[in-house]
Structure formats: C-alpha cells, structure tokens
N, C-alpha and C positions, 0 to 999 in steps of 0.2 A: 382590524388584521386579526387572521387565526392563522400564522404561519406556522408548520409542523415540518420537522425533518426525522424521517427514520432511518437509521443505516446501521452499518459496520465499518470497521478499519482495524489497520494493523494494531491498535491500541486496543480493541475489543476484542479481536478475535484472531486466534491461530491461523498461521499462512495454511494450513490444509483445509480450512473452512472458506477462507477467502478464497481459493482457487476452485474449488467446487461451486461457489456462490458467483463467480465472475460472470459479467452480461454480454453478450454479442451485441453488436449494433442493432442486429433486429430485435434480440430481446429487449433492448432499451425502446425502440421506436413500439414495440407493442406494449410494454408497461407504461409509455407514458399515456398512449391511447387508452389502455385500460383504467388508468388511474383518475381521468378526468370524465371518464363514462361512469366511475362510481360515484352513488350518492354522495357521500361528504365532501369531495373534492371537487373545485372549480379550477385549478390552474396546479401544474405538474411541472417539474425539470429533474432529470437523473444526472448526478455528478459520479459517472464510473471511471477509475483509474485504477492502477496496477495493486493499489493498496487501499481503496475505499470504494464503498457503494453505497450513495445515499439518494434518497428518493425526498422531494423537497414539494411542498402541495399546501395550497390555501384551502384549509376545510372550514366548515361552519361548527364541527363538532369533534369536540376531542378526544373522547375516548374512542367514539365511531372512528375516526380518522386513524388513530392509532393503529387498531383492530385490523382495518382496511389496507391500511398500506404495510404492514406486516405481513399481511395474507398477499398481497400482489407482490413482494420481494419476493416470498418463500416460493410462489407460485413460478415466477420468470426464472427465477434462478436456479431451481431444480434441486433446491436444499428442503427438506421437510420442515415445516412452520416450528415442531417442537426441538428440533434440532438446532434450528436457526435462532430462536427466542433467546435462549441464554446470552447471545454475542450482539444483539441488538441494542442500540441506544435511541432515545427520543429528545427532541428538544423544541420546544413549543414558544412561538412570539419573541419576546426579547431574548432569550435563550438561543434559538435557532438564527437569528441574527448576529449574535456573538459568535456563534460556532462557524457560519459561512466566512464570517470577517477574518476571524483567526484562521481558517483553511487558506484563506487567498493571500494572507500574508505568509503563509510557511509555516506558523507556528503549531500546527498539528500535523505536520509531516514528517514523514519516517527520520529524513535530514532537515533539521529545522533551519527555515529560511531557503530553501530551495524555490528556484521561481517556474520552474516546469508546471507547478498547479494553476497559475494563471491562464496559460493556455489552455488547460483542461475545463477550468470555470467558462471560458468564453466557449468553449466548443459545446459545452453543456447548454448554454443560454441560447446558442445559435441553433443548437436542433430542436430545441422547446420551441423557439419561436417558428421555427420551418413547420412545423407540425400543429401550431397554433393553440400549445399547451401553456404557453405563457401569457399571462394578462399582465394588468399595470403591476401587482405587488410582484410578481417574482420578475419581470424586466427590471424595476426599481433595486430589488436586492441584489440580482446578479450583476447588474451595471453599476451600482455603490460597491459591491465586493471587490471588483476589478479595480476601481478606482482607490480604494483603502489599501489594495495589495500594492499596487503601482506607488502609492503615497509612502508606505512603510520600507518599500525598497528604497526609494529617492531620498527620504529624510532620516534616514538610520543607517546602521551598518550591519543589519539584518543578515546580508549575504555575508558577512564574515563568521556569523554564528553554525552556516553550514551551508553548503555546495550543492549543485544539482546532484540529484541520484547518481546519477552517470557518473561524476568527478569522485563522488564519495566511494562508488563502488570500485572504480580505477585504484583509487588509493589502498584498499586493502591488498593489491599487488605489490606495491611499491616498496615494501619492507622500511619505510620511513621515508623515503627519497621523494622529491616531487613527481607529478603526473608526467611532466614535461621531459624531465631526464630519464624517466622509466620508458617512454612511450616512444622517444625520438628514434627514427629508422625503422621502426617495428612494421611488419606487415598485420592488418587487421581484416577482420570478417564481421560484418553488419547485418544480422540477418531481420528482415523488416524494413521499411521505409514509411512508416506512419511516422508521428509527431516526436515520441520516446525514441526510436531510432533515427531520425533525422537530427537529434539535439544529440545524441552517442556519435554518429558520425562527424559533427563538426565540432565536438569535443575532442575526439580523436585527431582529429585534421589540423586543429590550433596546437593540440599538444605537439605535433610535428613528426606523427606517422608516415612512413616512406610511401604506402600504399594502403587504398581503403576498397575492398570488394564489397558492394551491396547485392544482397541476395532478397527477392522477393517473391511471392507466388504471382503475383500482377508485374509482369518484367519490364513495362511501360514506365510503371512509377518508380521503380530502380534504376533505371536509367535516367529519369527525371532527376532524382535524388542524385547520382552520380555526377551527372552534367552542372549540376548546381555547386558542387564540391569543388569541382574542377575550376569552375569560375570564380569563386569565391578564395579558394586556399590554393589552386594550382599554380602559382607562379611566386617564390621568395627569392629572388635575386641577389640579396644581402641579408646582411644578420640585422638590419636596421629593426626589423620586427619581433626580435629576439629569438626566433627559431633558429638560424644559424642553418637552414635547409633550403632545398632548393624549389620545395613545394610538395603537395599529395600527388599521385596519381589514383584517381578514381575510375572504377569501372564496374558495369553491371553485369551479372550474371543469373540466371535462372536458377531456382530452388534446386535442382537436380544436381548442379555443379557443386553443391557445397559438401560434400564429402571430399570432393578432389583439392578445393581451395583450403579444406581445414590442414591439410598435410603441410602446406607451407607457411600457415598463419600462427602467428605470437600471439594473440589475442584475438577472441570470440566475443562479440555483444548480440545477443539475441532477445527480440521484442516484438514479439508477433500477436495476434490474435487467436492463434491456432488453439484448439481445443485438447488436443493432444500432444505428444512429445515432439519437438522439430530434430532434436538431437539424442539420440540414443547413446549408452555407454558404449555399444560395440561400435560405432560410428566415430565415436572420440577414441576409444582405444586403437581403431585402424589408423586414426590419423597421427598418432604417436608414435606408431610401432617405429621403431628402427631409429628414432628421433632421442630415445632416452640412453645415456651411455652405458657402456657393458659396466657390470658389477653393481649396478645402482638399483638393481632390485632388492626388496627386503630382505633380511638374514634369513628367515624362516626358509626361504626357499632353496636354500643353499645347503649340501650334506654337512653332516656334523663329523667333526674329525677330532672333537677332545673328550670323546667317552674314553672314562677310565676302566681298564681290564682289570685290575688289582686291587682290592681294598683288603683294609684290617679285618683280621676275623673276628666275628661276634662274641659277645659276652654271655650270650645265653643259647642254651642246647637243650635238647629233650629227648631221651632214649627213646618215648614212644612216637616222635613225630614220624609222619611217613617219609620226610626228605632225608637222603644222607648228605646231611650238610657238609661233613669232612671233604665229599665228594666233589661239591661244588667248586669249581674254578676260581681260585683266591680267596676262598674263606665260607662263610655262611649268611645267616641271616637276622636281622635282629627286628623283633618285634617294639622295642623299646624306641628305635631310630637312632642305637647310639652309633652304629655305623650304616653303610649304605651296601647295595651290592648292583652290580652292574653283569650283564649277559646271561643272567636268568632270565627264561622265557617266562611268558604271562601265565600259560597252562600250569607251569610247576608253582607258582606264586598263588594261582587260584585253587590248586590243590591244597597247599598250606593252609589257607583260608578256609576250606570245608574243614579240613582237621580241626580248627582252633573252634572254630563254629560249633562242631558236634562232640567235642572230646569229652569223657567222663572223667578224665584224672588230670588235674591241674597243678604240677608241681611248683608253680609259683606261689602258692597260695600262702606259703610261709614268709615270702616278702612282702605280702599285701598289708598297708595300715588302712585305719578309717578315713583316711583322707583321700586315699586313692582308691577305695574300693569302686567308687563310681566310673572311674575311668579305666580301672584294669580287669573290666569285664570280657568274656569271650567275645561278646558281640561288638563290644568298642574295639577289641584287635582284629575282628575281621574287616570295619570299617577302615580302621588304619590301611590294612593290608590292600584292599580295594582301591583307595586311594592312590596307594603306591605304585599298582598296577598301572592304574590310568595315567600317572604320570611318566610309566616307564614307555607306553606306548606312543606318549606324544614326545618326550626330548630324549630317550633313548638312555636314560639314568635318573637314578633317584639321588637327589641331595641329600645331605645330612641334615635334619632338621634343625640342629643345635647351631649349624654354623649357615646359615641361609648365604646363596651367591647373589651378588647385586645384580639387578635387573639391566641388561642392558638395551640402550636404546635403539631401536633398528632405524637406521639412517635412510631418509626420504632422499629422492634426488629432486634438484632446483627444478621448477616447472618450466617445461618448455610450449606449453600451451596455456595459457589466462581465458577461463571462460566467466564472461559476466551474464547473468541472466535476469534480465529485469521485467518478464513476462508475468501473467499472473490470468489464467494456471501457468505454472513453470513450462518452459521450453525446452530445458536441458536435463535430461536424466539424473538425478541425484546420486546415483550411483558412479558419476563419474569421478567425484571427488576421491574415490579411493583408489584412481588408476595412479600409476608410477609417472611421473613428468606432467601431471593433470593439476590444476588449481580452480575450483569451482564458488564462485561467489554468487549467490542468489538471494531474493528479497528476505527470505527467513535468516539467513547469516547476515544481511545487512541491519534486520530489525535487531539480532542480538549484539553487534556490535555499536550500535548507534541509542542502545538504550539507556545507557549511563553517560551520554557525552554532555559535557558541562554547558550550562547556559551562558550566552554572554551576557553583557550588561545591556547590549542593543535591544535584548527579546524583552525586557521591561519596558524601555522604550516602545516596543510596537505594542505591547499591551495596553499601554494608555491609550496610544491611537487608537487601537481596536474598542476599548471603553467610551472613549469620544465618539468616535463615529457610529457605534450602537445607539447610543442617547441620541445623536442627531438624526438618525435616520427613523427611530421612533417618533420623535416630534414631528419629522417633516410628513410620515405617516398619518398621525393623527390628524394632522391640519388638513392635508389632503384627503382623509375622512370625510371632513365636515364642508370640503369645498362643493360636492355637487348640492347639498343641502342650501349652502348660500346661494349658489346659482339658480338654483329652484326659486328662493325667495325673491331673488330680483327678477326673475321672469315672470314671477307672480305681478309685483309691484309694476312692472312694466305694463302687462296686461290692464292690470287695472287702470293705468292713466290713459291707455288707447282707447278702453272702453267709455271712461270720464269725457275725454275731448271729443268722441262719436256723439256722444248725449249733448254736449256743449253745443256742437254744430246744429245738431237738430233744434234746439230751443234759440239759437240764434242764425237762421238761415242766412243772413246779410252780411255775416262775418268775412271782411276779406283776408286774402291768405297772408298779409303781413302781420296782422292782428292774431290770426289764428296760429302761427309760429311762434310768436312770442309767449302765447299762453302756453303751449304745448312745451316749450322750454321750461318756462317759470315752474309748471308743475313737475317736469322731471327732475328738475334741479331741487325742488323741496323734497322731493321721495329721496333722491341720492344723500341728500344731506340726513334725513332722519336713518337713513339704512346703514349711512357708513360708518358710524361709531361702534353700533351694535356688532357690525360684521365684523369690522377688523378686529375687536375685542373677543369675541367667540373663537377666532381663528389661532388669537394666543394662548387663551385658555386650553382650547383643544390640543395645542400642542404637548400640553404639559401633560404629567401623567395622571391617569382617571379622567381626561379630558374626553373621553368617545363620548359620555351621556350629553353633551352639549347640543349635539347635532340632532338627538333625539328632542330636546327641550325645546329648540328652535323650531322644530317640526309641529310639535304641541301647539306652541304659541301662535304660530300663524296658520296652523290649521293646512299644512302643506300634504299635496298628494302624496304619497309614497312610491307610486308609479312614476310621478315625473321626476322625483329625485333618483329612481332608478336608471330611468331614462337617460339622465344627465352622465351618471356613472357608466353607462354601455358607451355612450357617444365618448366620454374621453377614454375608456379603454380601446375603443376603434380607431380612435386617432393616434393613440400610443403604438398598437401595432403595424400603422401604416408607416409610421416615422422608421421603427422597427425595420422594416420592409427597406424603405428607402435608405436607410444606412449600410444594410447588408449589402444591396446593389451596388452602392458607391465603393464599399469598399472590396 
C-alpha cells in the first residue's frame, strides 16, 4: 500500500485561500483524470467540501507523488504553486488512513462531530468509481472510512461534541437560546439545492420555521427539494412532535426572485457552487430598507448638538502671535492643552501653526526645563495643533486632554435579517455585516468561534476507535497484498497436478475412470495439505507490521511468475469494480 493524500483545509489555510482554491465539479473530474494519467499514481479520489480540498492517490513513489499531486492541485484550483504550497499538508500510508478516518468521524471538521462529512465522502467515492479512478485500495479505504464514521456516531456521543455546521451556524444568531425557540414562526430563504442546502432546509423545517423558500439556478431541483420538505415536514397537527406548529410551507422560486423574497425573510442560508457573489451588499441593503426602526442608525449619522460655545480663557498668550486671541469668541487658545477652543475655524488654527513653526522669538523659553526640552519644541507644538485641527474637523470640538471624555458605544439595532453563508467561495458579500439590522455569519467567522470549542470526553473514545480501525485496516491491506501471490502459488500447484495426471494416463492407458479419479483426488489432497499450513501462516505474518516482504519471499522460493501474480491482482480489482457498480445500481 502506497496511499498518499495532499490537501488543504480550514486548519491549514485561511478562508481567502480556500475560497480561491475551491474546485467546481468539472474541475474535480478533470483533476481525477489527470491524476491517474500521471506517472506516479494508479488510483485517485478527490474530497472537496466547503472547508477542505484533498486529493487521495495510490502512488509508487513518495517524493514524485507529492510533487505531482501538489502541482495538479495548484493547476486545477487556479492558485499558484508557490502560493499554495505553504498551506498544503501531506499524509502517507498509515497516516493517510488515520487522516481519512478522523475526517469521517468529524474529528477534523470545523464543528467537531458533524455528520455532513459522511455524505461528502460517499459522494467522493461514487464520483471516483464512476470515472474508474478508484481501484481496490481507494475503494477499500473510503468504504471502511464510511463504516468507521458510522461506528463513531453509533457507539459514542460524538454528536454531542458538535452539531452539523448548519445548526452551529444558526446558534450564532440565537443569543444563547435554543435554535427551535429562535426559529419558530420565522420566514426563511435557502439559496441552493445541493446536499448542504438540503440539510439547511431540513434543519430549519425541524426547528419550526413557518415558511421556507428554495431558490436555485436549476428550478426543477428547487421544486424537488420544496416538495420533499412539504411531504416530510408540512403537517404537524399536534404538539406531540415538540414543534407546536402546523407545519412548514415550502415553495420554490427562480434565482431572479431572491431580492423580492429577501424583503420578507427573517433568515437566509446560502450554499451554492457559484464562483462569484450571489448576494451583494446592495441587494441586502435594499432588502432591509424600511425594516430598521427609526432612530436606530449609528450615532455618528446624527447632527451634534452638544458643542460648547464658551470656554475658559487660556493661560498662555504671546504679543507676537498673529492671532488676536482676546477677540476670539469665548477666550483664547492653549498649546499646552490646559483649555479647549470651539468655534475657531481650521484656517485660523493653521495660521497659528505656521507662526509657531517659523517663529524666531519664543517667550516661553524661560519656562522650559531639561525634562520638557524634547516635547516643547516648535515642531512638537505644530504637531499638537495639527492634531487638534483634525479633531475639530471630525467632532466639531476639541476636548481637554487632561480630562478625556468617555467613549460612548454606538447603539446597533437588533438584526431583522440573519444571513448564514456556508459556501466556499462565499456567496454573500462580507460588507453586508456592516449594514444596520443585518447579522452575517460565514465560514470564516464560524472558524473563529469554534477554534476554542471544548473537546468532549466522547472525542477521546472516537480517537481510540480510529486508532483501532487504522491498525485493522493496515493488517487487512497487508494480508490482501499477499493474496494474489498465494492464489498464484495454488494455481501453479494445480497445473503441476494436472500435468502429472496427464503423464500418468500416458503410461497407464488402460486406467479406468474410477481409478483415475481416485488418483487425481489423492494427489490434490497431498498438494493442498502441503500448502495449507505455509499459506495460512504467511497470511498471518503478512498482516503484521513489516510483513510486506513475505510475498516477495514466496515468489522467490517457488519461482512464481510476476506477471501471473499481477494478472491475479488485476482480476481481483476488476471484480471489485463490478461489485461497486452493482451496488451503485441497487442504491
């Protein structure tokens, strides 16, 4: 087994890089085809989700495989190799198995324990099977990964350690309340009809929203999802199901109707495969216009009414100053900041700054001390005055430096529209979070919130399951590696028996069928008994770490033809592919 995985995820790369490296379905298909066409790889599978892009391959050379897979990822993602390389991680053989099993159990997810990843792994395997890029190794790996993930969810409480990404995202809007209480009776818009969007819609329906509008570029898929929601969640006659409502109304609309639907929505979830923005800040602003209460705008937008017109006189003057300080309304000006001035225009202040900068006589020299020499230069005074001018232009007043006024927090209105962006690259303009009455949660903010989430004790149990399953998978693969050699050995023994029986018939032409059959059976039993113990034992030894060399030993001891062994391996791989196709047809 020479399993190699090269990838990047929310743990290794910033969201901006993940957005740019996101692979469309066509790009994934081309990547798989190019990978198996490359020299080091014989099998390939791509696991691409909203927060990870991983390329799995069976390679015959480690360093060449890493170089080739990294180059292909960069080529098909459109991100330069030099820029992408610092964020890539590499796992090989048992470490690669451990990584996929951890991913399948939700240990490597943004929200620990989320179950959505199992469906994504299943889709990745199905795609590789359809394109015939998954052979025996990757089929075994991904199918076992799915079994390990299901085992972790059924045998432990890993679901309590973290919910699906959708639920976790919705919890950011609830201010500590449960999602059901927050969502009940709300109107929702879901943009997209893929697996994540379907999960989002189902989560909202279970939470008790009154209406869900599905928008998708392919209207038929939106209609299909809306119909499924109506069938499953459209009738809740009593409170026995805990919802206390009459059911959800689900309907489909074309993408062009999204702006109009947003004006009525309380919550919007978007997860599409679009490469550009689906909702711009302008669209969101238009949707909440008129829904934010009067007076809820930031305080800076309101005119100032608290500007003082009269201030105490200054403690400093100068006969040569070009300003007529006594004539200034309410008093004068202080370079030391002992008082403040209001109502003085910026041009006047700038005139004073120019005088300070170019003055030849400084009557304040007698007041200087060595400690204050550095701070009390004309240049320093000019900087102070320039800063005061800037303050006047912004606030309309200059506060006294010795008694700073407390900073007043700008009140922000409660959100009337909650936006959850689960797409990668993002669907919703990040600038929307600055709009009054809007709360935006996206993949990046979810990553920050969940970074310090506590690990539940169930996580340790899942880790033990993963370790045990990795060891079992490695043993099974090593044992399977020697199987073609054992099959070839038994085939060679059968050929020897057939040759010797044919020779015996030539020497004993009068041998009847009964005696010929007895002799043939006896010879076969002798050969089987001689080979039984060695072949069973060699399989046991091969399953142990470092047991790969036993296959080579068997081939050498019995002088087995390498091509015969390879033919057996190809036949087994072909049967595996046929079984997988049969299973897909049934499902």
